C-alpha positions as a printed Julia matrix, in Angstrom:
499×3 Matrix{Float64}:
 101.21  123.57  118.19
  98.33  123.64  115.39
  95.35  121.31  115.82
  94.36  119.27  112.52
  91.15  120.17  111.05
  88.19  117.57  110.93
  88.68  117.17  107.21
  92.71  116.8   107.65
  91.95  114.12  110.45
  89.43  112.19  108.51
  92.48  110.93  106.36
  94.28  109.58  109.43
  91.07  107.78  110.82
  90.39  106.2   107.33
  93.86  104.69  107.07
  94.18  100.9   107.07
  96.97   98.42  106.47
  95.45   98.03  102.8
  94.75  101.71  102.29
  97.6   104.03  103.15
  96.17  107.63  102.9
  99.19  109.65  101.3
  99.31  111.47   98.03
 102.34  112.11   95.82
 103.77  113.41   92.81
 106.3   111.91   90.13
 108.69  114.02   88.7
 111.39  113.02   85.7
 114.53  115.29   85.25
 116.97  115.56   82.5
 120.4   116.15   84.09
 121.93  117.73   81.13
 121.27  121.3    82.18
 123.05  120.91   85.55
 126.42  121.91   86.0
 128.62  119.4    84.61
 125.66  117.7    83.14
 125.42  115.5    86.59
 123.13  115.78   89.57
 124.4   113.89   92.64
 122.41  112.35   95.14
 124.1   114.74   97.85
 123.25  117.71   95.75
 119.65  116.67   96.18
 120.1   116.21  100.06
 121.47  119.65  100.14
 118.55  121.13   98.34
 116.18  119.48  100.6
 118.04  120.8   103.64
 118.34  124.24  102.53
 114.53  124.43  101.42
 112.97  122.28  104.37
 111.81  125.39  105.87
 109.78  126.62  102.96
 106.81  124.3   104.16
 105.83  123.02  107.55
 105.07  119.62  105.85
 108.86  118.93  106.22
 109.29  119.45  109.89
 106.2   118.99  111.81
 104.89  115.61  113.13
 101.63  114.23  114.89
 100.92  114.39  118.68
  97.98  112.41  119.79
  95.42  113.86  122.06
  94.95  111.81  125.38
  92.31  108.99  125.1
  91.88  110.28  121.12
  88.94  112.32  122.23
  89.84  114.88  119.74
  91.85  115.63  116.6
  95.58  115.33  116.78
  97.93  118.28  116.57
 100.91  119.0   114.69
 104.41  120.11  116.31
 107.76  120.61  115.44
 109.88  117.58  115.31
 113.31  117.7   116.86
 115.87  118.06  114.18
 114.16  115.93  111.21
 116.82  113.59  109.74
 116.48  114.52  106.01
 118.68  111.31  105.15
 115.91  109.11  106.81
 113.12  110.95  104.6
 115.4   111.3   101.31
 116.03  107.76   99.87
 118.09  106.52   96.85
 117.24  103.53   94.71
 117.84  102.34   91.21
 115.25  100.26   88.72
 116.1    96.8    88.07
 116.86   95.95   84.7
 115.71   96.59   81.95
 114.93  100.01   83.37
 111.98  100.5    81.23
 108.48  102.16   81.52
 107.01   98.89   82.87
 109.58   98.74   85.71
 109.39  102.08   86.53
 105.5   101.8    87.02
 105.91   98.77   89.16
 108.5   100.48   91.3
 106.24  103.6    91.83
 103.27  101.46   92.64
 105.34   99.39   95.28
 106.56  102.5    97.05
 103.25  103.97   96.88
 101.8   100.99   98.78
 103.73  101.62  101.74
 102.26  103.62  104.61
 104.25  106.61  106.15
 106.03  106.31  109.55
 103.62  108.3   112.05
 106.7   108.79  114.42
 108.34  111.16  111.94
 107.25  114.09  109.73
 104.74  112.46  107.37
 106.65  112.6   103.92
 109.15  110.66  102.11
 110.98  111.13   98.86
 112.56  108.51   96.68
 115.43  109.81   94.03
 115.15  107.1    91.24
 117.82  106.19   88.53
 118.42  103.59   85.94
 115.57  105.31   83.92
 117.59  104.89   80.46
 115.21  102.36   78.76
 112.15  104.51   79.42
 111.01  105.64   75.75
 111.3   109.17   75.1
 113.6   110.02   77.83
 117.4   111.3    77.3
 120.15  109.31   78.58
 120.87  109.74   82.4
 117.49  110.93   83.29
 116.13  110.39   87.1
 112.98  110.67   88.73
 112.16  111.9    92.33
 108.8   110.46   93.67
 107.59  112.62   96.65
 104.89  111.18   99.08
 102.88  113.15  101.71
 100.17  112.17  104.01
  96.93  113.27  102.82
  96.07  114.8   106.44
  98.93  117.49  105.67
  98.13  118.52  102.3
  95.65  118.54   99.38
  96.35  118.68   95.61
  96.47  122.7    95.97
  98.89  122.96   98.76
 100.75  120.16   97.24
 101.57  122.42   94.25
 103.14  124.93   96.54
 105.5   122.43   97.91
 106.53  121.25   94.6
 107.33  125.2    93.82
 109.41  125.38   96.83
 111.9   122.26   95.38
 112.26  124.07   92.2
 113.66  127.27   90.51
 112.96  129.01   87.12
 116.4   128.58   85.73
 119.21  125.81   86.02
 121.27  127.54   88.22
 119.7   127.19   91.64
 118.94  130.11   93.83
 121.28  130.78   96.55
 119.52  129.77   99.83
 118.79  132.86  101.72
 120.63  133.33  104.98
 118.92  132.0   107.7
 119.29  132.42  111.59
 120.76  129.07  112.96
 118.04  127.04  114.25
 117.8   126.41  117.92
 117.68  122.92  118.87
 114.05  121.94  119.52
 113.35  121.49  123.26
 112.05  118.01  123.93
 108.39  117.84  125.01
 107.69  118.63  128.65
 104.58  119.06  130.8
 104.15  122.61  129.03
 103.41  120.85  125.85
 100.78  118.51  127.54
  99.12  121.66  129.11
  98.86  123.3   125.58
  97.32  120.18  124.19
  95.04  120.02  126.98
  94.09  123.76  127.02
  93.33  123.76  123.39
  91.54  120.52  123.93
  89.16  122.15  126.52
  88.34  124.96  124.06
  87.65  122.64  121.07
  85.14  120.83  123.38
  83.35  124.01  124.54
  82.95  125.16  120.77
  82.11  121.89  119.22
  78.46  121.64  120.14
  77.73  125.11  119.18
  79.36  124.53  115.77
  77.16  121.28  115.37
  73.93  123.52  116.05
  74.89  126.04  113.55
  75.89  123.3   110.93
  72.38  122.0   111.23
  71.14  125.18  110.49
  72.94  125.69  107.32
  72.19  122.18  106.05
  68.34  122.3   106.25
  68.04  124.83  103.61
  70.63  122.96  101.36
  69.12  119.7   101.64
  65.89  121.34  100.68
  67.6   122.53   97.43
  69.11  119.2    96.73
  65.82  117.21   97.26
  64.14  120.14   94.8
  66.98  119.03   92.18
  66.59  115.48   92.46
  62.81  115.77   91.95
  63.41  117.69   88.93
  66.06  115.16   87.61
  68.66  118.13   87.36
  71.12  116.32   89.68
  71.5   112.67   88.03
  75.02  112.14   89.34
  73.43  112.18   92.85
  70.96  108.77   92.71
  71.99  105.41   93.01
  75.48  104.36   91.86
  76.44  101.4    89.65
  78.93   98.96   91.18
  81.98   97.78   88.88
  85.19   96.11   89.73
  86.51   99.09   91.16
  84.23   99.6    93.74
  84.86   96.74   96.34
  87.54   96.05   98.82
  91.07   96.73   97.89
  94.24   94.94   98.58
  97.22   96.35   99.75
  98.76   96.08   96.18
  99.0    98.7    93.63
  99.6    99.48   90.0
 100.37  102.74   88.36
 100.29  104.05   84.95
 100.11  107.33   82.85
  99.93  108.88   79.34
 101.1   112.21   78.2
  99.22  114.35   75.8
  99.78  117.82   73.85
  97.85  120.5    75.63
  97.58  122.32   72.36
  95.63  119.02   71.19
  93.55  119.14   74.18
  92.54  122.7    73.86
  91.85  121.81   70.28
  89.15  119.23   71.36
  87.93  121.81   74.2
  87.2   124.61   71.61
  84.93  122.18   69.67
  82.24  122.7    72.14
  80.97  126.11   73.21
  81.87  126.6    76.91
  83.93  123.43   77.45
  86.73  123.43   79.73
  90.17  121.44   79.58
  88.53  119.54   82.72
  85.6   118.49   80.67
  87.8   117.07   78.11
  89.98  115.15   80.42
  86.87  113.76   82.14
  85.62  112.83   78.71
  89.14  110.78   77.93
  88.59  109.07   81.47
  85.23  108.16   80.37
  86.17  106.7    77.06
  88.88  104.79   78.9
  86.78  103.24   81.41
  84.02  102.52   78.7
  86.78  100.6    76.64
  88.01   98.93   79.74
  84.99   97.47   81.02
  83.54   96.73   77.68
  86.62   94.39   77.17
  85.72   92.72   80.3
  82.11   92.44   79.44
  81.48   94.52   82.64
  80.01   97.85   81.29
  76.97   98.79   83.33
  74.13  100.15   81.21
  73.74  103.21   83.48
  76.6   106.16   83.42
  79.52  105.99   85.68
  80.09  108.66   88.14
  83.37  110.41   88.99
  84.01  112.51   92.18
  86.08  115.56   91.24
  87.66  117.57   94.33
  87.01  121.34   94.17
  89.53  123.48   95.83
  87.57  126.12   98.38
  90.86  127.49   99.81
  90.29  131.33  100.43
  92.87  133.76   99.51
  94.17  133.77  103.1
  94.31  130.52  103.32
  97.09  130.0   100.6
 100.24  128.31  101.85
  98.32  127.26  104.89
  98.7   123.38  104.01
  96.24  120.9   104.93
  92.87  120.23  103.2
  90.22  122.69  101.91
  88.21  120.55   99.34
  84.72  119.77   98.73
  83.53  117.35   96.21
  81.51  117.45   92.85
  79.69  114.36   91.39
  79.92  114.46   87.52
  78.28  111.86   85.37
  80.85  110.37   83.02
  78.22  109.42   80.43
  79.95  106.07   79.79
  76.5   104.84   78.56
  77.18  107.01   75.19
  79.3   105.38   72.35
  79.72  108.53   70.16
  82.92  110.3    71.67
  81.51  114.02   71.01
  78.27  113.33   72.01
  79.84  112.08   75.17
  82.15  115.12   75.66
  78.93  117.24   75.34
  76.89  115.33   77.86
  80.0   115.29   80.36
  80.38  119.05   80.02
  76.57  119.5    80.58
  76.97  117.29   83.67
  79.76  119.51   84.93
  77.75  122.39   84.27
  74.92  121.09   86.41
  76.92  119.94   89.23
  78.59  123.37   89.58
  75.27  124.91   89.77
  74.64  122.34   92.84
  77.79  123.02   94.71
  77.01  126.93   94.38
  73.42  126.33   95.51
  74.38  124.05   98.6
  77.66  125.99   99.29
  81.13  124.94   98.31
  82.15  124.58  101.69
  79.3   122.93  103.44
  80.98  119.42  103.4
  84.38  120.8   104.5
  82.6   122.61  107.4
  80.82  119.5   108.34
  83.76  117.46  108.6
  85.5   120.38  110.82
  82.63  120.41  113.15
  81.74  116.6   113.48
  82.75  115.41  117.07
  86.28  113.81  116.4
  85.44  110.81  118.53
  82.36  110.01  116.51
  84.08  110.44  113.21
  87.18  108.35  114.39
  85.1   105.52  115.72
  82.65  105.67  112.74
  85.33  105.49  109.96
  87.43  102.88  111.93
  84.17  100.72  112.18
  83.44  100.87  108.63
  86.86   99.96  107.44
  87.33   97.15  110.23
  84.05   95.55  109.15
  84.54   96.13  105.43
  81.42   98.13  105.12
  82.84  100.5   102.76
  83.29   97.73  100.37
  80.4    96.18  100.69
  77.91   99.14  100.17
  76.87  100.98   96.99
  79.84  103.39   96.01
  79.68  107.05   96.19
  81.83  107.34   93.2
  83.09  104.88   90.66
  86.36  106.68   90.38
  88.1   109.89   91.58
  89.36  112.24   88.75
  91.29  115.36   90.28
  92.97  117.87   88.19
  96.01  119.65   89.48
  97.35  122.51   87.23
 101.02  123.13   87.05
 103.33  125.55   85.82
 103.59  126.33   82.06
 107.27  127.2    81.91
 110.16  125.01   82.44
 111.06  124.21   86.04
 114.7   123.06   87.36
 115.76  121.12   90.66
 119.3   121.04   91.54
 119.77  122.22   88.05
 118.0   119.4    86.29
 115.16  120.14   83.9
 111.67  118.84   84.8
 110.51  116.71   81.87
 107.37  115.3    83.21
 104.94  115.44   86.08
 102.5   112.91   87.28
 100.1   112.6    90.28
  99.55  109.84   92.58
  96.3   109.28   94.96
  94.98  106.96   97.48
  92.7   104.16   96.7
  90.45  102.61   99.38
  87.65  100.22   99.79
  84.58  101.18   97.42
  86.88  103.67   95.5
  89.41  101.47   94.13
  90.55  103.68   91.11
  92.07  107.12   91.35
  93.1   109.24   88.41
  95.16  112.36   88.34
  95.18  114.97   85.53
  98.46  117.17   85.57
  99.82  119.84   83.19
 103.12  121.27   82.87
 105.1   123.12   80.23
 102.73  122.35   77.26
 101.76  118.8    78.17
  99.01  117.44   80.06
  98.9   113.95   81.73
  96.64  111.59   83.03
  98.04  109.16   85.8
  96.18  106.52   87.59
  96.34  104.23   90.58
  94.41  101.12   91.09
  94.25   97.66   93.27
  96.36   95.23   91.48
  93.6    92.57   91.93
  90.9    95.09   90.24
  93.31   96.05   87.4
  95.69   93.28   86.94
  96.34   94.84   83.28
  97.46   98.52   83.79
  99.29   98.66   80.35
  95.83   97.73   78.86
  94.16  100.68   80.88
  96.91  102.87   79.48
  96.08  101.83   75.88
  92.31  102.73   76.87
  93.23  106.15   77.91
  95.57  106.51   74.8
  92.67  105.38   72.41
  89.98  107.31   73.93
  92.07  110.51   73.57
  93.04  109.69   70.03
  89.29  108.75   69.23
  87.96  112.15   70.78
  90.81  114.09   68.64
  89.76  112.3    65.32
  86.21  112.89   65.81
  86.89  116.61   66.27
  89.1   116.84   63.3
  86.85  115.05   61.06
  83.62  117.36   61.71
  81.33  116.8    64.19
  77.82  115.31   64.25
  76.71  117.9    66.97
  73.6   120.29   66.76
  74.58  123.82   65.79
  73.81  125.44   69.13
  76.77  123.35   70.73
  79.23  124.07   68.14
  81.91  126.76   68.5
  81.44  129.36   65.82
  83.95  129.22   63.02
  85.1   125.76   63.91
  86.35  123.82   60.85
  87.06  120.26   59.92
  90.77  119.06   59.81
  92.83  115.9    58.92
  93.67  113.61   61.88
  97.09  114.16   62.76
  99.12  112.47   65.58
 102.5   114.22   65.41
 103.38  116.36   68.49
 101.46  113.76   70.64
 104.06  112.05   73.21
 102.65  109.1    74.85
 104.27  108.83   78.62
């Protein structure tokens, strides 16, 4: 048995009927590379059965602590039923991109069953009218509770399901699994023994964290006084920062990684993530301007930071801190906005280094479980989260993927998108994913907050096109911010694939 960390358990405590706390990935495949050009549902079921032992996520479920006085535990499930977890559906006609996005949004809005291992997979057929996909393409939507994985550990799970060539690797010979014994008094004793150890060490951990936090707070106060941490002040409220409903929308665009790199290289020191934040910034600016709702002050994005150490790779769970980055939605010029986003990201990274990247993670792990659970449940039940000023206006997370082709059951992976949770006060979650020379931005929002996801897609599309055109037309930036040797070019849209 393994106890959930405080950070993992927070995603269980924060879950409500209108805000399920799972994350997911949307993967689209071309079966032409499979044997006979066909992948059957039974082939995918067999693949999951053969590879379910590659990650504990597939085979363990929750055990609650008596009276909920400490965080839950993971325990092995008794012979998980793969056919319960892996389901087969088809898009309704006309089977186009809009129908596909609606289907993903509906599936994503449903909570996972805590009586089973916390994951589900949906094989989706009928994508023949999705623009840019070859005939016979199908999708896999995999969702896993955030208590079990973060973005970095999710990449490991996706890798476990794929091969580097169309012919699937032969499953390694495994010793037959012995039937899982039913839980008995010994299991309960293990929970109580581990619980007692946790309760003894918890007060010591809190005292230790207080000692670490005082100097960190002094550094933060100094940064605020010198106005170096502009993203930590009072945040503006937008339509995405109130109460969320139980209904979701989903959408995505796909860009050329080569063109993104071209934009990145236009500013000395900029990163791909800076460019993606600038694209999101431009899109949110366009969307809110259209609604006549753009605040005068900049919006702020929360960006998760992986603080997983080398020895923690493959461990599952969450090892993340958060950076707060000003999106500079108050700037109209796309190149100036990119420059300011880059500088805001540099300042935020310096703040994280000064405070300690693991401080937030360690605090959530040391906080008394009963206090954390009661506090989060009270905040969600009373609507407090949706009624107060937001911590962030949106979440933007970057999940890098493989830059070589991947195959599942022989089918070639064509596109990969991420899906994240929305909750009160943060009703817009955006995921950047890269794969095989492509980079995508996908988004999830509350349907009441964003009734027109197709329009937000066009805002993302337009923001990227505007930024690329500005780079190729020649910058109006001061020489000290330009990359040496950069030349103006002609705007060219070939090689860019939307969706």
